[in-house]
C-alpha positions, 0 to 999 in steps of 0.5 A, spaced: 475 483 543 474 490 547 479 495 546 485 496 551 487 503 551 493 502 555 496 497 549 494 502 544 498 508 547 504 503 549 504 501 542 504 509 539 509 511 544 514 505 542 512 507 534 513 515 536 520 513 539 522 509 533 520 515 529 524 520 533 530 515 533 530 514 525 529 522 524 536 522 528 539 517 524 536 521 518 533 514 515 528 515 509 521 515 511 523 516 518 515 516 520 513 510 516 519 505 517 521 506 524 514 505 527 513 499 522 519 496 524 519 497 531 511 495 532 513 489 527 519 486 531 515 488 538 509 484 535 513 478 533 517 478 540 510 477 543 509 484 546 502 486 547 502 491 541 495 493 539 492 498 534 485 501 533 482 501 526 479 508 527 486 511 528 489 507 522 483 510 518 485 517 520 492 516 517 489 513 511 485 519 510 490 525 512 495 522 507 489 521 501 487 529 502 495 531 502 496 527 495 490 530 492 493 537 493 498 535 488 493 534 482 492 541 479 489 541 472 496 541 469 498 535 472 492 532 470 493 533 463 500 530 464 497 523 467 492 523 462 497 523 457 500 517 460 494 512 460 497 507 455 503 506 460 498 506 466 494 500 462 501 497 461 502 497 468 496 494 470 497 488 465 504 487 468 501 487 475 496 482 473 501 478 469 506 478 475 501 476 480 499 470 476 506 468 476 508 469 483 502 465 485 504 459 480 511 459 483 508 459 490 504 453 489 510 450 485 514 450 491 510 449 497 504 445 495 508 438 496 510 440 503 503 443 505 499 436 505 495 438 510 492 443 505 487 440 500 489 441 493 483 446 491 484 450 497 492 450 496 491 453 489 486 458 491 491 460 497 497 461 492 493 465 487 490 470 492 497 470 496 500 472 489 496 477 487 498 485 487 493 488 490 490 490 497 491 485 503 484 486 506 481 485 499 485 479 497 484 476 504 476 477 503 476 474 496 481 468 498 476 466 504 470 466 498 474 461 494 475 457 501 483 458 501 487 459 507 486 466 509 491 466 514 497 464 509 494 469 504 494 475 509 501 473 512 503 473 504 501 480 503 503 483 510 510 481 509 510 483 502 508 490 504 513 490 509 519 488 505 517 493 499 516 499 504 523 498 507 527 496 501 524 501 496 525 507 500 532 505 502 534 503 495 532 510 493 536 514 498 542 510 496 541 510 489 541 518 489 535 517 483 531 524 482 523 524 481 519 529 477 515 533 482 515 539 477 508 541 480 508 542 487 501 543 491 499 550 489 497 552 496 502 549 502 500 554 507 495 552 512 489 556 513 485 553 519 478 555 516 479 552 509 483 546 513 476 545 517 472 545 510 477 541 507 477 536 512 469 536 512 468 535 505 473 529 504 471 526 511 464 526 507 467 523 501 470 517 505 464 516 509 460 515 502 465 510 500 464 506 506 457 506 506 457 504 498 462 498 501 468 500 496 475 498 497 479 503 502 474 508 503 478 512 507 483 513 502 479 513 496 474 517 498 478 522 501 483 522 495 477 523 490 474 529 493 481 532 495 483 531 487 476 534 485 477 540 489 484 541 486 482 540 479 476 545 480 481 550 482 479 550 489 485 551 494 482 551 501 488 549 505 495 546 505 496 540 510 501 541 517 507 537 516 506 534 523 499 532 521 502 528 515 508 525 519 503 523 524 499 519 519 505 516 517 506 513 524 498 511 524 499 507 518 505 504 520 502 501 526 496 498 523 501 494 518 506 492 524 501 490 529 499 484 524 505 480 525 505 476 531 510 470 534 505 465 531 506 469 524 513 466 524 512 459 526 505 458 522 509 456 515 516 458 515 517 455 508 511 459 506 514 465 509 521 464 506 518 463 499 514 469 499 520 473 502 524 471 496 518 472 491 517 479 493 524 481 492 524 478 485 518 482 484 521 488 486 527 487 481 523 485 476 518 491 477 525 495 477 526 492 470 520 494 467 520 501 470 527 502 466 524 500 460 518 504 461 523 510 461 525 510 454 517 510 452 515 515 457 521 520 458 519 520 465 524 519 471 526 512 473 525 513 480 518 515 479 516 509 475 519 504 480 515 507 485 509 507 480 510 500 478 512 497 485 509 491 488 507 495 494 501 499 497 498 505 494 499 509 501 506 506 502 508 508 495 505 515 495 508 517 502 515 515 499 514 519 493 511 525 497 517 525 502 522 524 497 519 528 492 519 523 486 513 524 483 507 524 487 501 525 482 504 520 477 505 514 482 498 515 485 495 515 479 499 508 477 497 505 484 490 507 484 488 505 477 492 498 478 488 497 485 482 498 482 483 494 476 486 488 480 480 488 485 475 488 479 479 483 475 482 478 480 476 474 482 474 473 474 481 471 472 481 466 478 474 463 475 477 463 468 483 460 469 481 454 475 474 453 473 474 446 477 477 449 483 473 455 483 466 451 483 462 453 489 462 447 494 455 445 497 
């Protein structure tokens, strides 16, 4: 489908107006939540909203660079000491995804008779996994699942987590642990140009290698590496990180459509209920981890939340709730889920996972 600039510009203007309104209302994450809700509602209402992939990649890249500036040597030492907690969080996420997928199958399979049994099993499994939406949809396609239902599940999960968790954080008054802010906050344009160039090369390399989330992971690794090595080139302008949040929010919001709500309302309702249940369970798990780690509850809630890396890291950054710890937990979890979800499916459901000819 050819790119239609007027639709992209119109969507961005709508998102900008929504962000300004949320800034006026002093909501949490106004540059993320306002555009996300506005574009999602407009898309469901049938408005011709549209995003452009390069803009979404730009948003991911900017946020990743900004997050990497938090990883000073002192912070790395702290994160390294938490390896066992990160491992527990990975096991928790994998187990919770399995339970969520099994529950989706149990409450939906008997009503979705138009979906073959093997396909329904694969659909429920990959829809329940707590991982990247695009990656899980791709794995689901390889397993002959209903990719539209899998994508809808992950889109709705991200929307609910991105909206509910920041509001809950603000209302609760919980505090995090940004004890080591970025060493250099001032913007120095020659250094900023060098930082942009090196991190963009990292993102390009990850894309060429076919890695997941290349514009986020590649830029994050380069920015982290420079900071860990004591190379501090420049800070990131606040207006740029605000704009990046808006671009990410738009790329999420336009995934919804009028057909999205009418396709399988029972499926979407079960996903919504299950997601809220996962948020509650993850909060309980985070509360238990506080006793073992001594970390603030707010930081661990974001670290174990069933949201995406960018969304949860942005929440931690804006609300100052422990950016490095949240990012480390979320990145390690994503990598583990991407590596283990498909083999686990073949092991748990060998008959269903057999390739068809």
